[in-house]
N, CA, C, O and the ligand as a Tripos MOL2 file, in Angstrom:
@<TRIPOS>MOLECULE
protein
  269   267    68     0     0
PROTEIN
NO_CHARGES

@<TRIPOS>ATOM
      1 N          11.6350  -12.3110   18.5110 N.3       1 MET1
      2 CA         12.1200  -11.8560   17.3960 C.3       1 MET1
      3 C          11.3170  -10.4690   16.9590 C.2       1 MET1
      4 O          10.1830  -10.2230   17.3710 O.2       1 MET1
      5 N          12.0160   -9.6480   16.1190 N.am      2 LYS2
      6 CA         11.2550   -8.5760   15.8780 C.3       2 LYS2
      7 C          11.3880   -8.4010   14.2610 C.2       2 LYS2
      8 O          12.4910   -8.5250   13.7290 O.2       2 LYS2
      9 N          10.1880   -8.1010   13.4870 N.am      3 THR3
     10 CA         10.1940   -7.9180   12.0730 C.3       3 THR3
     11 C           9.4160   -6.6560   11.8830 C.2       3 THR3
     12 O           8.3050   -6.4690   12.3770 O.2       3 THR3
     13 N          10.2180   -5.6010   10.9650 N.am      4 THR4
     14 CA          9.8930   -4.5670   10.5100 C.3       4 THR4
     15 C           9.5690   -4.5250    9.3260 C.2       4 THR4
     16 O          10.3070   -5.1150    8.5370 O.2       4 THR4
     17 N           8.1630   -3.7010    8.7130 N.am      5 PHE5
     18 CA          8.1850   -3.4620    7.1160 C.3       5 PHE5
     19 C           7.1910   -2.5500    7.1150 C.2       5 PHE5
     20 O           6.5570   -2.2780    8.1350 O.2       5 PHE5
     21 N           6.9480   -1.9310    5.8080 N.am      6 PHE6
     22 CA          5.9750   -0.7730    5.7140 C.3       6 PHE6
     23 C           4.8570   -1.4310    4.8260 C.2       6 PHE6
     24 O           4.9450   -2.2480    3.9100 O.2       6 PHE6
     25 N           3.8920   -0.8720    5.3390 N.am      7 VAL7
     26 CA          2.3750   -1.2730    4.7730 C.3       7 VAL7
     27 C           1.6320   -0.1790    3.7640 C.2       7 VAL7
     28 O           1.1870    0.8750    4.2190 O.2       7 VAL7
     29 N           1.5500   -0.4700    2.5690 N.am      8 ASP8
     30 CA          0.8590    0.6560    1.6130 C.3       8 ASP8
     31 C          -0.6070    0.3340    1.6520 C.2       8 ASP8
     32 O          -1.0610   -0.7940    1.8470 O.2       8 ASP8
     33 N          -1.3470    1.4860    1.4380 N.am      9 GLY9
     34 CA         -2.6380    1.2930    1.5140 C.3       9 GLY9
     35 C          -3.6290    1.8630    2.5010 C.2       9 GLY9
     36 O          -4.8260    1.9560    2.2310 O.2       9 GLY9
     37 N          -3.0370    2.2890    3.7940 N.am     10 MET10
     38 CA         -3.6130    2.7840    4.6540 C.3      10 MET10
     39 C          -3.9060    4.1160    4.8500 C.2      10 MET10
     40 O          -3.0730    5.0180    4.7530 O.2      10 MET10
     41 N          -5.2810    4.2860    5.1750 N.am     11 SER11
     42 CA         -5.4110    6.0010    4.9350 C.3      11 SER11
     43 C          -6.0300    6.5860    6.2240 C.2      11 SER11
     44 O          -5.9690    7.7780    6.5240 O.2      11 SER11
     45 N          -6.7000    5.5120    7.0400 N.am     12 CYS12
     46 CA         -7.0270    6.1920    8.4230 C.3      12 CYS12
     47 C          -6.8150    5.2400    9.3760 C.2      12 CYS12
     48 O          -6.2680    4.1590    9.1570 O.2      12 CYS12
     49 N          -7.3520    5.7170   10.7250 N.am     13 GLU13
     50 CA         -7.1270    4.6640   11.7780 C.3      13 GLU13
     51 C          -7.8680    3.4720   11.7970 C.2      13 GLU13
     52 O          -7.4080    2.5880   12.5190 O.2      13 GLU13
     53 N          -8.9700    3.2130   11.1420 N.am     14 HIS14
     54 CA         -9.6520    2.0810   10.6010 C.3      14 HIS14
     55 C          -8.8820    1.0350    9.8520 C.2      14 HIS14
     56 O          -9.0530   -0.1770    9.9790 O.2      14 HIS14
     57 N          -7.9740    1.6470    9.0220 N.am     15 CYS15
     58 CA         -6.9980    0.6890    8.2980 C.3      15 CYS15
     59 C          -5.9730    0.2650    9.2540 C.2      15 CYS15
     60 O          -5.7260   -0.9400    9.2830 O.2      15 CYS15
     61 N          -5.2510    1.1490   10.1450 N.am     16 VAL16
     62 CA         -4.5630    0.7090   10.9820 C.3      16 VAL16
     63 C          -4.8820   -0.4950   12.1140 C.2      16 VAL16
     64 O          -4.1550   -1.4300   12.4480 O.2      16 VAL16
     65 N          -6.0270   -0.1930   12.5150 N.am     17 LYS17
     66 CA         -6.7970   -1.3670   13.3760 C.3      17 LYS17
     67 C          -7.0130   -2.7560   12.5470 C.2      17 LYS17
     68 O          -6.8840   -3.8800   13.0310 O.2      17 LYS17
     69 N          -7.3350   -2.4790   11.3240 N.am     18 HIS18
     70 CA         -7.5480   -3.6490   10.4700 C.3      18 HIS18
     71 C          -6.1420   -4.6370   10.3690 C.2      18 HIS18
     72 O          -6.1270   -5.8390   10.6320 O.2      18 HIS18
     73 N          -5.0360   -3.8670    9.9480 N.am     19 VAL19
     74 CA         -3.8850   -4.4330   10.0010 C.3      19 VAL19
     75 C          -3.3220   -4.8540   11.1710 C.2      19 VAL19
     76 O          -2.7910   -5.9640   11.2060 O.2      19 VAL19
     77 N          -3.3530   -4.0920   12.2190 N.am     20 THR20
     78 CA         -3.0970   -4.4490   13.4400 C.3      20 THR20
     79 C          -3.7400   -5.8070   14.1370 C.2      20 THR20
     80 O          -3.1390   -6.5950   14.8680 O.2      20 THR20
     81 N          -4.8620   -5.8570   13.7960 N.am     21 ASP21
     82 CA         -5.7020   -6.9740   14.1370 C.3      21 ASP21
     83 C          -5.3620   -8.3420   13.5120 C.2      21 ASP21
     84 O          -5.3400   -9.4330   14.0810 O.2      21 ASP21
     85 N          -5.0870   -8.0360   12.1550 N.am     22 ALA22
     86 CA         -4.8070   -9.2160   11.3050 C.3      22 ALA22
     87 C          -3.3500   -9.8360   11.5650 C.2      22 ALA22
     88 O          -3.1710  -11.0420   11.3990 O.2      22 ALA22
     89 N          -2.3630   -9.0260   11.9560 N.am     23 LEU23
     90 CA         -0.9890   -9.4730   12.4370 C.3      23 LEU23
     91 C          -1.2500   -9.9180   13.6930 C.2      23 LEU23
     92 O          -0.7240  -10.9990   13.9590 O.2      23 LEU23
     93 N          -1.9830   -9.3500   14.6510 N.am     24 LYS24
     94 CA         -2.2170  -10.0580   15.9380 C.3      24 LYS24
     95 C          -2.5660  -11.2840   15.8090 C.2      24 LYS24
     96 O          -1.8780  -12.1040   16.4160 O.2      24 LYS24
     97 N          -3.5690  -11.7140   15.1010 N.am     25 ALA25
     98 CA         -4.2370  -12.9560   14.8720 C.3      25 ALA25
     99 C          -3.4510  -14.0630   14.1410 C.2      25 ALA25
    100 O          -4.0010  -15.1270   13.8590 O.2      25 ALA25
    101 N          -2.1850  -13.8130   13.8400 N.am     26 VAL26
    102 CA         -1.0840  -14.7490   13.5340 C.3      26 VAL26
    103 C          -0.6670  -15.4610   14.5440 C.2      26 VAL26
    104 O          -0.3840  -14.9510   15.6290 O.2      26 VAL26
    105 N          -0.5780  -16.8300   14.2720 N.am     27 ASP27
    106 CA         -0.2030  -17.6930   15.7580 C.3      27 ASP27
    107 C           1.3930  -17.2910   16.1450 C.2      27 ASP27
    108 O           2.2720  -17.5230   15.3140 O.2      27 ASP27
    109 N           1.6450  -16.8240   17.1370 N.am     28 GLY28
    110 CA          2.9550  -16.6820   17.6480 C.3      28 GLY28
    111 C           3.2030  -15.1430   17.6840 C.2      28 GLY28
    112 O           4.3160  -14.7150   17.9910 O.2      28 GLY28
    113 N           2.3990  -14.4940   17.4400 N.am     29 VAL29
    114 CA          2.5710  -12.6960   17.3300 C.3      29 VAL29
    115 C           2.2900  -12.3060   18.7740 C.2      29 VAL29
    116 O           1.2520  -12.6500   19.3410 O.2      29 VAL29
    117 N           3.2550  -11.5690   19.3620 N.am     30 LYS30
    118 CA          3.0290  -11.0190   20.6460 C.3      30 LYS30
    119 C           2.5390   -9.7340   20.7310 C.2      30 LYS30
    120 O           1.6450   -9.3770   21.4980 O.2      30 LYS30
    121 N           3.2130   -8.9380   19.8230 N.am     31 LYS31
    122 CA          3.0380   -7.4910   20.0160 C.3      31 LYS31
    123 C           3.1410   -6.8720   18.5270 C.2      31 LYS31
    124 O           3.9510   -7.1660   17.6480 O.2      31 LYS31
    125 N           2.1090   -5.9470   18.4950 N.am     32 VAL32
    126 CA          2.1530   -5.1600   16.9970 C.3      32 VAL32
    127 C           2.0710   -3.8410   17.2520 C.2      32 VAL32
    128 O           1.3530   -3.4410   18.1690 O.2      32 VAL32
    129 N           2.8210   -2.9570   16.4470 N.am     33 LYS33
    130 CA          2.4940   -1.6380   16.5110 C.3      33 LYS33
    131 C           2.7320   -1.0450   15.0320 C.2      33 LYS33
    132 O           3.7270   -1.0770   14.3070 O.2      33 LYS33
    133 N           1.5350   -0.5280   14.8670 N.am     34 VAL34
    134 CA          1.3930    0.2760   13.1800 C.3      34 VAL34
    135 C           1.1750    1.6160   13.2100 C.2      34 VAL34
    136 O           0.2120    2.1340   13.7760 O.2      34 VAL34
    137 N           2.0900    2.2440   12.5830 N.am     35 ASN35
    138 CA          2.0940    3.6880   12.5850 C.3      35 ASN35
    139 C           1.5210    4.1760   11.0710 C.2      35 ASN35
    140 O           1.9950    3.8260    9.9910 O.2      35 ASN35
    141 N           0.4770    4.9960   11.2670 N.am     36 LEU36
    142 CA         -0.3750    5.5520   10.0000 C.3      36 LEU36
    143 C           0.5590    6.2550    9.3230 C.2      36 LEU36
    144 O           0.8320    5.8840    8.1820 O.2      36 LEU36
    145 N           1.2230    7.3940    9.8880 N.am     37 LYS37
    146 CA          2.1250    8.6400    9.1700 C.3      37 LYS37
    147 C           3.3050    7.8730    8.5330 C.2      37 LYS37
    148 O           3.6940    8.1320    7.3940 O.2      37 LYS37
    149 N           3.7640    7.0820    9.1780 N.am     38 THR38
    150 CA          5.2470    6.4130    8.5780 C.3      38 THR38
    151 C           4.8960    5.3250    7.9030 C.2      38 THR38
    152 O           5.6490    5.0250    6.9770 O.2      38 THR38
    153 N           3.6890    4.4350    8.1510 N.am     39 ARG39
    154 CA          3.3130    3.2570    7.4040 C.3      39 ARG39
    155 C           4.0230    2.0110    7.9270 C.2      39 ARG39
    156 O           3.8860    0.8750    7.4760 O.2      39 ARG39
    157 N           4.8760    2.4210    9.0400 N.am     40 LYS40
    158 CA          5.6420    1.3350    9.5510 C.3      40 LYS40
    159 C           4.9570    0.2870   10.6010 C.2      40 LYS40
    160 O           4.3640    0.5940   11.6350 O.2      40 LYS40
    161 N           5.1600   -0.8970   10.1370 N.am     41 ALA41
    162 CA          4.6420   -1.7930   11.1080 C.3      41 ALA41
    163 C           5.8560   -2.6170   11.8160 C.2      41 ALA41
    164 O           6.8090   -3.0660   11.1810 O.2      41 ALA41
    165 N           5.6860   -2.7480   13.2010 N.am     42 GLU42
    166 CA          6.6950   -3.3230   14.0770 C.3      42 GLU42
    167 C           5.9940   -4.3740   14.8040 C.2      42 GLU42
    168 O           5.1220   -4.1380   15.6390 O.2      42 GLU42
    169 N           6.4130   -5.6040   14.4530 N.am     43 ILE43
    170 CA          5.9130   -6.9140   14.9870 C.3      43 ILE43
    171 C           6.7940   -7.6830   15.6530 C.2      43 ILE43
    172 O           7.8380   -8.0440   15.1090 O.2      43 ILE43
    173 N           6.4520   -8.0540   17.0180 N.am     44 ASP44
    174 CA          7.2650   -8.8770   18.1990 C.3      44 ASP44
    175 C           6.6680  -10.1980   18.0890 C.2      44 ASP44
    176 O           5.4590  -10.3960   18.2060 O.2      44 ASP44
    177 N           7.6130  -11.1770   17.8420 N.am     45 HIS45
    178 CA          6.8450  -12.4550   17.6350 C.3      45 HIS45
    179 C           7.8430  -13.6860   17.9370 C.2      45 HIS45
    180 O           9.0530  -13.4940   18.0550 O.2      45 HIS45
    181 N           7.2650  -14.9480   18.0540 N.am     46 ALA46
    182 CA          8.1730  -15.9920   18.3510 C.3      46 ALA46
    183 C           8.8300  -16.2610   17.1160 C.2      46 ALA46
    184 O           8.4320  -15.9150   16.0030 O.2      46 ALA46
    185 N          10.0270  -17.0060   17.4280 N.am     47 ASP47
    186 CA         10.7680  -17.5130   16.2950 C.3      47 ASP47
    187 C          10.2240  -18.1880   15.1160 C.2      47 ASP47
    188 O          10.7770  -18.0830   14.0210 O.2      47 ASP47
    189 N           9.1130  -18.9070   15.3040 N.am     48 GLY48
    190 CA          8.7370  -19.6470   14.3060 C.3      48 GLY48
    191 C           7.8880  -19.0010   13.2890 C.2      48 GLY48
    192 O           7.3710  -19.6750   12.3970 O.2      48 GLY48
    193 N           7.6960  -17.5470   13.3940 N.am     49 VAL49
    194 CA          6.5400  -16.7880   12.6420 C.3      49 VAL49
    195 C           7.5820  -16.4030   11.5450 C.2      49 VAL49
    196 O           8.6190  -15.7720   11.7470 O.2      49 VAL49
    197 N           7.1010  -16.9260   10.2580 N.am     50 THR50
    198 CA          7.8460  -16.2660    8.9590 C.3      50 THR50
    199 C           7.0380  -14.9690    8.3670 C.2      50 THR50
    200 O           5.8370  -14.7080    8.4450 O.2      50 THR50
    201 N           8.1520  -14.2160    7.7220 N.am     51 LEU51
    202 CA          7.7000  -12.9340    7.2620 C.3      51 LEU51
    203 C           6.5170  -13.3830    6.1850 C.2      51 LEU51
    204 O           5.6110  -12.5750    5.9830 O.2      51 LEU51
    205 N           6.5100  -14.6370    5.5020 N.am     52 ASP52
    206 CA          5.3180  -14.8580    4.5940 C.3      52 ASP52
    207 C           3.9580  -14.8690    5.1580 C.2      52 ASP52
    208 O           2.9050  -14.5630    4.5990 O.2      52 ASP52
    209 N           4.1760  -15.3050    6.4500 N.am     53 ALA53
    210 CA          2.8250  -15.6410    7.2430 C.3      53 ALA53
    211 C           2.1770  -14.0470    7.5680 C.2      53 ALA53
    212 O           1.0410  -13.6550    7.2990 O.2      53 ALA53
    213 N           3.1430  -13.3860    8.1440 N.am     54 LEU54
    214 CA          3.0300  -11.8550    8.2530 C.3      54 LEU54
    215 C           2.2780  -11.1450    7.1130 C.2      54 LEU54
    216 O           1.2000  -10.5510    7.1610 O.2      54 LEU54
    217 N           3.1200  -11.3530    6.0650 N.am     55 LYS55
    218 CA          2.6960  -10.6900    4.7550 C.3      55 LYS55
    219 C           1.3410  -11.0650    4.3770 C.2      55 LYS55
    220 O           0.5240  -10.2570    3.9350 O.2      55 LYS55
    221 N           1.1240  -12.2540    4.5490 N.am     56 ALA56
    222 CA         -0.0310  -12.9190    4.0330 C.3      56 ALA56
    223 C          -1.1710  -12.2400    4.9820 C.2      56 ALA56
    224 O          -2.2240  -11.9170    4.4310 O.2      56 ALA56
    225 N          -1.0300  -12.0300    6.2460 N.am     57 ALA57
    226 CA         -1.9500  -11.3220    7.0700 C.3      57 ALA57
    227 C          -2.2970   -9.8300    6.6040 C.2      57 ALA57
    228 O          -3.4270   -9.3400    6.5850 O.2      57 ALA57
    229 N          -1.3780   -9.3480    6.3180 N.am     58 VAL58
    230 CA         -1.5250   -8.0700    5.7530 C.3      58 VAL58
    231 C          -2.3770   -8.0140    4.4070 C.2      58 VAL58
    232 O          -3.2720   -7.1890    4.2220 O.2      58 VAL58
    233 N          -2.0150   -8.9330    3.5440 N.am     59 SER59
    234 CA         -2.6080   -8.8500    2.3910 C.3      59 SER59
    235 C          -4.2340   -9.3050    2.5220 C.2      59 SER59
    236 O          -5.1460   -8.7740    1.8880 O.2      59 SER59
    237 N          -4.3640  -10.2690    3.3670 N.am     60 GLY60
    238 CA         -5.6710  -10.8640    3.8330 C.3      60 GLY60
    239 C          -6.5610   -9.7470    4.3430 C.2      60 GLY60
    240 O          -7.7810   -9.8160    4.1940 O.2      60 GLY60
    241 N          -5.9640   -8.6950    4.9530 N.am     61 ALA61
    242 CA         -6.8610   -7.6290    5.4660 C.3      61 ALA61
    243 C          -7.1440   -6.4750    4.2200 C.2      61 ALA61
    244 O          -7.8660   -5.4900    4.3770 O.2      61 ALA61
    245 N          -6.4690   -6.7900    3.0390 N.am     62 GLY62
    246 CA         -6.6290   -5.9910    2.0070 C.3      62 GLY62
    247 C          -5.6540   -4.7340    1.8240 C.2      62 GLY62
    248 O          -5.9640   -3.7020    1.2280 O.2      62 GLY62
    249 N          -4.4080   -4.9960    2.4460 N.am     63 PHE63
    250 CA         -3.3140   -4.0410    2.3960 C.3      63 PHE63
    251 C          -1.9900   -4.6460    1.8580 C.2      63 PHE63
    252 O          -1.9490   -5.8730    1.7710 O.2      63 PHE63
    253 N          -1.0500   -4.0210    1.5370 N.am     64 GLN64
    254 CA          0.2860   -4.6490    0.8670 C.3      64 GLN64
    255 C           1.3850   -4.1910    1.5810 C.2      64 GLN64
    256 O           1.6790   -3.0370    1.8930 O.2      64 GLN64
    257 N           2.0560   -5.4200    1.8380 N.am     65 VAL65
    258 CA          3.5110   -4.9240    2.4500 C.3      65 VAL65
    259 C           4.4780   -4.1350    1.2420 C.2      65 VAL65
    260 O           4.6030   -4.6620    0.1370 O.2      65 VAL65
    261 N           5.0940   -2.9210    1.5470 N.am     66 ALA66
    262 CA          5.7540   -2.2890    0.6790 C.3      66 ALA66
    263 C           6.8620   -3.1440    0.1710 C.2      66 ALA66
    264 O           7.4700   -3.8030    1.0140 O.2      66 ALA66
    265 N           7.2190   -3.2350   -1.0860 N.am     67 ALA67
    266 CA          8.4690   -3.6040   -1.6350 C.3      67 ALA67
    267 C           9.8120   -3.1980   -1.1250 C.2      67 ALA67
    268 O          10.8320   -3.5870   -1.6940 O.2      67 ALA67
    269 CU         -8.9770    3.2960    6.6390 Cu       68 CU68
@<TRIPOS>BOND
     1     1     2 1
     2     2     3 1
     3     3     4 2
     4     3     5 am
     5     5     6 1
     6     6     7 1
     7     7     8 2
     8     7     9 am
     9     9    10 1
    10    10    11 1
    11    11    12 2
    12    11    13 am
    13    13    14 1
    14    14    15 1
    15    15    16 2
    16    15    17 am
    17    17    18 1
    18    18    19 1
    19    19    20 2
    20    19    21 am
    21    21    22 1
    22    22    23 1
    23    23    24 2
    24    23    25 am
    25    25    26 1
    26    26    27 1
    27    27    28 2
    28    27    29 am
    29    29    30 1
    30    30    31 1
    31    31    32 2
    32    31    33 am
    33    33    34 1
    34    34    35 1
    35    35    36 2
    36    35    37 am
    37    37    38 1
    38    38    39 1
    39    39    40 2
    40    39    41 am
    41    41    42 1
    42    42    43 1
    43    43    44 2
    44    43    45 am
    45    45    46 1
    46    46    47 1
    47    47    48 2
    48    47    49 am
    49    49    50 1
    50    50    51 1
    51    51    52 2
    52    51    53 am
    53    53    54 1
    54    54    55 1
    55    55    56 2
    56    55    57 am
    57    57    58 1
    58    58    59 1
    59    59    60 2
    60    59    61 am
    61    61    62 1
    62    62    63 1
    63    63    64 2
    64    63    65 am
    65    65    66 1
    66    66    67 1
    67    67    68 2
    68    67    69 am
    69    69    70 1
    70    70    71 1
    71    71    72 2
    72    71    73 am
    73    73    74 1
    74    74    75 1
    75    75    76 2
    76    75    77 am
    77    77    78 1
    78    78    79 1
    79    79    80 2
    80    79    81 am
    81    81    82 1
    82    82    83 1
    83    83    84 2
    84    83    85 am
    85    85    86 1
    86    86    87 1
    87    87    88 2
    88    87    89 am
    89    89    90 1
    90    90    91 1
    91    91    92 2
    92    91    93 am
    93    93    94 1
    94    94    95 1
    95    95    96 2
    96    95    97 am
    97    97    98 1
    98    98    99 1
    99    99   100 2
   100    99   101 am
   101   101   102 1
   102   102   103 1
   103   103   104 2
   104   103   105 am
   105   105   106 1
   106   106   107 1
   107   107   108 2
   108   107   109 am
   109   109   110 1
   110   110   111 1
   111   111   112 2
   112   111   113 am
   113   113   114 1
   114   114   115 1
   115   115   116 2
   116   115   117 am
   117   117   118 1
   118   118   119 1
   119   119   120 2
   120   119   121 am
   121   121   122 1
   122   122   123 1
   123   123   124 2
   124   123   125 am
   125   125   126 1
   126   126   127 1
   127   127   128 2
   128   127   129 am
   129   129   130 1
   130   130   131 1
   131   131   132 2
   132   131   133 am
   133   133   134 1
   134   134   135 1
   135   135   136 2
   136   135   137 am
   137   137   138 1
   138   138   139 1
   139   139   140 2
   140   139   141 am
   141   141   142 1
   142   142   143 1
   143   143   144 2
   144   143   145 am
   145   145   146 1
   146   146   147 1
   147   147   148 2
   148   147   149 am
   149   149   150 1
   150   150   151 1
   151   151   152 2
   152   151   153 am
   153   153   154 1
   154   154   155 1
   155   155   156 2
   156   155   157 am
   157   157   158 1
   158   158   159 1
   159   159   160 2
   160   159   161 am
   161   161   162 1
   162   162   163 1
   163   163   164 2
   164   163   165 am
   165   165   166 1
   166   166   167 1
   167   167   168 2
   168   167   169 am
   169   169   170 1
   170   170   171 1
   171   171   172 2
   172   171   173 am
   173   173   174 1
   174   174   175 1
   175   175   176 2
   176   175   177 am
   177   177   178 1
   178   178   179 1
   179   179   180 2
   180   179   181 am
   181   181   182 1
   182   182   183 1
   183   183   184 2
   184   183   185 am
   185   185   186 1
   186   186   187 1
   187   187   188 2
   188   187   189 am
   189   189   190 1
   190   190   191 1
   191   191   192 2
   192   191   193 am
   193   193   194 1
   194   194   195 1
   195   195   196 2
   196   195   197 am
   197   197   198 1
   198   198   199 1
   199   199   200 2
   200   199   201 am
   201   201   202 1
   202   202   203 1
   203   203   204 2
   204   203   205 am
   205   205   206 1
   206   206   207 1
   207   207   208 2
   208   207   209 am
   209   209   210 1
   210   210   211 1
   211   211   212 2
   212   211   213 am
   213   213   214 1
   214   214   215 1
   215   215   216 2
   216   215   217 am
   217   217   218 1
   218   218   219 1
   219   219   220 2
   220   219   221 am
   221   221   222 1
   222   222   223 1
   223   223   224 2
   224   223   225 am
   225   225   226 1
   226   226   227 1
   227   227   228 2
   228   227   229 am
   229   229   230 1
   230   230   231 1
   231   231   232 2
   232   231   233 am
   233   233   234 1
   234   234   235 1
   235   235   236 2
   236   235   237 am
   237   237   238 1
   238   238   239 1
   239   239   240 2
   240   239   241 am
   241   241   242 1
   242   242   243 1
   243   243   244 2
   244   243   245 am
   245   245   246 1
   246   246   247 1
   247   247   248 2
   248   247   249 am
   249   249   250 1
   250   250   251 1
   251   251   252 2
   252   251   253 am
   253   253   254 1
   254   254   255 1
   255   255   256 2
   256   255   257 am
   257   257   258 1
   258   258   259 1
   259   259   260 2
   260   259   261 am
   261   261   262 1
   262   262   263 1
   263   263   264 2
   264   263   265 am
   265   265   266 1
   266   266   267 1
   267   267   268 2
@<TRIPOS>SUBSTRUCTURE
     1 MET1         2 RESIDUE 1 A MET
     2 LYS2         6 RESIDUE 1 A LYS
     3 THR3        10 RESIDUE 1 A THR
     4 THR4        14 RESIDUE 1 A THR
     5 PHE5        18 RESIDUE 1 A PHE
     6 PHE6        22 RESIDUE 1 A PHE
     7 VAL7        26 RESIDUE 1 A VAL
     8 ASP8        30 RESIDUE 1 A ASP
     9 GLY9        34 RESIDUE 1 A GLY
    10 MET10       38 RESIDUE 1 A MET
    11 SER11       42 RESIDUE 1 A SER
    12 CYS12       46 RESIDUE 1 A CYS
    13 GLU13       50 RESIDUE 1 A GLU
    14 HIS14       54 RESIDUE 1 A HIS
    15 CYS15       58 RESIDUE 1 A CYS
    16 VAL16       62 RESIDUE 1 A VAL
    17 LYS17       66 RESIDUE 1 A LYS
    18 HIS18       70 RESIDUE 1 A HIS
    19 VAL19       74 RESIDUE 1 A VAL
    20 THR20       78 RESIDUE 1 A THR
    21 ASP21       82 RESIDUE 1 A ASP
    22 ALA22       86 RESIDUE 1 A ALA
    23 LEU23       90 RESIDUE 1 A LEU
    24 LYS24       94 RESIDUE 1 A LYS
    25 ALA25       98 RESIDUE 1 A ALA
    26 VAL26      102 RESIDUE 1 A VAL
    27 ASP27      106 RESIDUE 1 A ASP
    28 GLY28      110 RESIDUE 1 A GLY
    29 VAL29      114 RESIDUE 1 A VAL
    30 LYS30      118 RESIDUE 1 A LYS
    31 LYS31      122 RESIDUE 1 A LYS
    32 VAL32      126 RESIDUE 1 A VAL
    33 LYS33      130 RESIDUE 1 A LYS
    34 VAL34      134 RESIDUE 1 A VAL
    35 ASN35      138 RESIDUE 1 A ASN
    36 LEU36      142 RESIDUE 1 A LEU
    37 LYS37      146 RESIDUE 1 A LYS
    38 THR38      150 RESIDUE 1 A THR
    39 ARG39      154 RESIDUE 1 A ARG
    40 LYS40      158 RESIDUE 1 A LYS
    41 ALA41      162 RESIDUE 1 A ALA
    42 GLU42      166 RESIDUE 1 A GLU
    43 ILE43      170 RESIDUE 1 A ILE
    44 ASP44      174 RESIDUE 1 A ASP
    45 HIS45      178 RESIDUE 1 A HIS
    46 ALA46      182 RESIDUE 1 A ALA
    47 ASP47      186 RESIDUE 1 A ASP
    48 GLY48      190 RESIDUE 1 A GLY
    49 VAL49      194 RESIDUE 1 A VAL
    50 THR50      198 RESIDUE 1 A THR
    51 LEU51      202 RESIDUE 1 A LEU
    52 ASP52      206 RESIDUE 1 A ASP
    53 ALA53      210 RESIDUE 1 A ALA
    54 LEU54      214 RESIDUE 1 A LEU
    55 LYS55      218 RESIDUE 1 A LYS
    56 ALA56      222 RESIDUE 1 A ALA
    57 ALA57      226 RESIDUE 1 A ALA
    58 VAL58      230 RESIDUE 1 A VAL
    59 SER59      234 RESIDUE 1 A SER
    60 GLY60      238 RESIDUE 1 A GLY
    61 ALA61      242 RESIDUE 1 A ALA
    62 GLY62      246 RESIDUE 1 A GLY
    63 PHE63      250 RESIDUE 1 A PHE
    64 GLN64      254 RESIDUE 1 A GLN
    65 VAL65      258 RESIDUE 1 A VAL
    66 ALA66      262 RESIDUE 1 A ALA
    67 ALA67      266 RESIDUE 1 A ALA
    68 CU68       269 GROUP 0 **** ****
């Protein structure tokens, strides 16, 4: 399964790494691609992973999923 959303609050590659690592730490997440310029996060994950879990990981790292 693939989920894509936009992340607000990233200003540099460190932010990208924080968000990437937080998403990778979610159980069932296989692959994460976060782009600083477009703010786009692409997550490849198992069927059981919910959008809420992904959003919680992002906010837990100190960033927001764009509405
Ligand atoms: Cu940063």
